[in-house]
Each structure stands twice: as C-alpha cells, then as structure tokens.
TORLUMLO-53771 format. One record per residue (C-alpha): residue number from 1; residue in one letter; x, y, z. Coordinates in steps of 0.2 Angstrom, whole numbers, plus 5000, padded with zeros to 4 digits. Example, Ala and Ser with C-alpha at 12.3 -4.5 7.8 and 13.67 -1.06 7.14 Angstrom:
// TORLUMLO-53771
REC   resi   resn      x      y      z
REC      1      A   5062   4978   5039
REC      2      S   5068   4995   5036
END
This chain:
// TORLUMLO-53771
REC   resi   resn      x      y      z
REC      1      X   5790   5396   4098
REC      2      X   5775   5407   4101
REC      3      X   5761   5407   4089
REC      4      X   5753   5423   4084
REC      5      X   5735   5426   4090
REC      6      X   5722   5424   4077
REC      7      X   5711   5438   4072
REC      8      X   5693   5436   4066
REC      9      X   5686   5450   4056
REC     10      X   5671   5458   4064
REC     11      X   5657   5461   4051
REC     12      X   5641   5471   4053
REC     13      X   5631   5455   4054
REC     14      X   5641   5448   4069
REC     15      X   5632   5448   4086
REC     16      X   5646   5459   4094
REC     17      X   5643   5474   4082
REC     18      X   5632   5487   4090
REC     19      X   5615   5488   4082
REC     20      X   5607   5504   4076
REC     21      X   5596   5513   4089
REC     22      X   5581   5511   4077
REC     23      X   5583   5492   4076
REC     24      X   5584   5491   4095
REC     25      X   5568   5502   4097
REC     26      X   5558   5490   4086
REC     27      X   5565   5475   4095
REC     28      X   5559   5482   4112
REC     29      X   5542   5486   4104
REC     30      X   5541   5468   4098
REC     31      X   5545   5461   4115
REC     32      X   5533   5472   4124
REC     33      X   5519   5469   4113
REC     34      X   5522   5450   4113
REC     35      X   5522   5451   4132
REC     36      X   5506   5461   4133
REC     37      X   5497   5450   4121
REC     38      X   5502   5434   4132
REC     39      X   5496   5443   4148
REC     40      X   5479   5448   4140
REC     41      X   5477   5430   4133
REC     42      X   5481   5423   4150
REC     43      X   5468   5434   4158
REC     44      X   5455   5430   4146
REC     45      X   5458   5411   4148
REC     46      X   5458   5413   4167
REC     47      X   5442   5423   4167
REC     48      X   5433   5411   4155
REC     49      X   5439   5394   4162
REC     50      X   5447   5396   4179
REC     51      X   5443   5410   4191
REC     52      X   5432   5426   4191
REC     53      X   5429   5440   4202
REC     54      X   5413   5444   4211
REC     55      X   5406   5457   4222
REC     56      X   5394   5453   4236
REC     57      X   5378   5463   4237
REC     58      X   5364   5461   4250
REC     59      X   5363   5454   4267
REC     60      X   5357   5436   4263
REC     61      X   5373   5427   4267
REC     62      X   5378   5438   4282
REC     63      X   5388   5436   4294
REC     64      X   5399   5425   4283
REC     65      X   5399   5437   4268
REC     66      X   5395   5456   4268
REC     67      X   5389   5468   4255
REC     68      X   5404   5476   4246
REC     69      X   5416   5461   4249
REC     70      X   5425   5454   4234
REC     71      X   5427   5436   4230
REC     72      X   5436   5424   4218
REC     73      X   5425   5410   4211
REC     74      X   5433   5395   4204
REC     75      X   5426   5387   4189
REC     76      X   5438   5372   4190
REC     77      X   5430   5365   4206
REC     78      X   5413   5363   4197
REC     79      X   5421   5349   4188
REC     80      X   5424   5340   4204
REC     81      X   5405   5342   4208
REC     82      X   5394   5352   4220
REC     83      X   5393   5347   4238
REC     84      X   5382   5352   4252
REC     85      X   5388   5367   4261
REC     86      X   5397   5374   4245
REC     87      X   5394   5393   4243
REC     88      X   5390   5395   4225
REC     89      X   5388   5409   4212
REC     90      X   5373   5406   4200
REC     91      X   5360   5414   4190
REC     92      X   5342   5411   4197
REC     93      X   5329   5404   4186
REC     94      X   5318   5419   4188
REC     95      X   5332   5432   4186
REC     96      X   5344   5425   4173
REC     97      X   5353   5442   4171
REC     98      X   5358   5443   4189
REC     99      X   5371   5433   4199
REC    100      X   5366   5427   4216
REC    101      X   5377   5419   4230
REC    102      X   5370   5406   4241
REC    103      X   5374   5390   4250
REC    104      X   5370   5373   4243
REC    105      X   5358   5364   4256
REC    106      X   5351   5350   4245
REC    107      X   5358   5340   4230
REC    108      X   5348   5331   4217
REC    109      X   5336   5318   4224
REC    110      X   5337   5324   4242
REC    111      X   5322   5326   4253
REC    112      X   5322   5344   4261
REC    113      X   5310   5348   4275
REC    114      X   5311   5363   4287
REC    115      X   5303   5361   4304
REC    116      X   5304   5374   4318
REC    117      X   5318   5383   4309
REC    118      X   5329   5367   4307
REC    119      X   5333   5359   4290
REC    120      X   5330   5340   4289
REC    121      X   5339   5332   4275
REC    122      X   5332   5314   4270
REC    123      X   5324   5313   4287
REC    124      X   5339   5319   4298
REC    125      X   5343   5336   4305
REC    126      X   5356   5345   4295
REC    127      X   5370   5352   4306
REC    128      X   5374   5370   4300
REC    129      X   5389   5377   4309
REC    130      X   5390   5392   4297
REC    131      X   5373   5399   4304
REC    132      X   5375   5412   4317
REC    133      X   5358   5420   4318
REC    134      X   5341   5412   4323
REC    135      X   5328   5411   4309
REC    136      X   5310   5407   4308
REC    137      X   5302   5395   4295
REC    138      X   5292   5379   4292
REC    139      X   5291   5370   4275
REC    140      X   5283   5354   4270
REC    141      X   5295   5340   4263
REC    142      X   5301   5343   4245
REC    143      X   5311   5332   4234
REC    144      X   5325   5341   4225
REC    145      X   5323   5337   4206
REC    146      X   5336   5329   4195
REC    147      X   5350   5341   4189
REC    148      X   5345   5354   4202
REC    149      X   5351   5360   4219
REC    150      X   5342   5368   4234
REC    151      X   5350   5384   4240
REC    152      X   5348   5395   4255
REC    153      X   5356   5410   4262
REC    154      X   5365   5410   4279
REC    155      X   5354   5425   4285
REC    156      X   5338   5415   4282
REC    157      X   5325   5428   4288
REC    158      X   5332   5440   4275
REC    159      X   5336   5428   4260
REC    160      X   5327   5426   4244
REC    161      X   5332   5408   4239
REC    162      X   5325   5391   4234
REC    163      X   5311   5393   4247
REC    164      X   5303   5407   4237
REC    165      X   5307   5403   4219
REC    166      X   5312   5384   4219
REC    167      X   5328   5375   4215
REC    168      X   5343   5380   4204
REC    169      X   5347   5371   4188
REC    170      X   5365   5364   4189
REC    171      X   5368   5373   4172
REC    172      X   5365   5390   4180
REC    173      X   5379   5388   4192
REC    174      X   5394   5399   4187
REC    175      X   5407   5396   4201
REC    176      X   5410   5390   4218
REC    177      X   5415   5405   4230
REC    178      X   5433   5401   4234
REC    179      X   5443   5416   4241
REC    180      X   5438   5433   4249
REC    181      X   5451   5445   4243
REC    182      X   5443   5462   4249
REC    183      X   5443   5469   4262
REC    184      X   5461   5464   4266
REC    185      X   5456   5462   4285
REC    186      X   5444   5448   4281
REC    187      X   5454   5440   4266
REC    188      X   5455   5421   4266
REC    189      X   5447   5405   4259
REC    190      X   5429   5403   4260
REC    191      X   5423   5387   4269
END
C-alpha cells in the first residue's frame, strides 16, 4: 500500500516564503554597513599597530631609495629590535614634526668613528655593501648613548643625519622600512 505524501503548510514566517522587497533592502544595507565598518576598523588597526605607508623625499638615501618612491613601514618588527643596517623611519630630535628615513649604523653602546670616509664600529671597519657612492668625512670617536641609535643616509655627502644633530632616541623610531610598492618597476623588499 502506498502512503499519501505529507504536506506541511507554508506560513509567512517560514524561510521558503519570499520576503518583501523592503525587508531585503534593509538586510542588504545592514550587511554592507557591517562589512564597511569591519574594513575601516581593520585599516585603522593596521595603520596603528602593523604597517604604515611612507613617501621618500630627498636624496639622502639614494641610490637605494629615490624621491617619490612609496614604502610600507612595519611596526611589528620594532618588537624584534633594531639592527645595524636597518632602514628606519623616525622623528629626529630637532624636527619632531617631520619623518626622516635613514640607515642604522650604530646601536646603544657602540663606538663610532669615521676615518677617511670609512665607518669604524668598535674599532673595526664596518662593511657597507649598500653604499654605491664615494663620500668624504672624518669624525672623532663617539660612543652611542643608551636608548639611542646612530643613523646615516646612504648618500653621505648629501645626508642630514646623526653626524650633524646627534643620535636618535629609540622612542622616536616609528617603523622599519619593509617594502617599496611604488614605482611598480622597483617594487620589492627593502634589505
């Protein structure tokens, strides 16, 4: 014997019933605004704690970085610590409203000396493969203070750096330059 199929009554509250166009519009608006809010929140968190965009201005770090190039600086790597050779974005002591970009040469406690255009770090000549231009300078030995770093540009004859205004407090460092994203032809990680 065959059984008769069961029929379930469809009510206006059941999910299969078509919704009114007005309710669908509000639902779409709610989904869109929730997504937009999450995107803005993610952007603000990323800008504050993870990465930030910077624009290079000036010739102090040429030929490794040029005016107009755009970089991403990572704030997370500051937690790992600053190392010699890192390219950093910071606020110099004499111009706290301006962001500078330079290379870290000396760490707290290091003895820096410049003799015949060569940097000597703790009595030994520092190998600097990132330099591509000759430069001219001599400086007496100087000990880097605690909680500070000694920075110099890669285009040393045209760089306003620690040789002129002293060391940078660690608290003034905003980010490590991490990735060049513009121009696309030079995009890549900054070493």
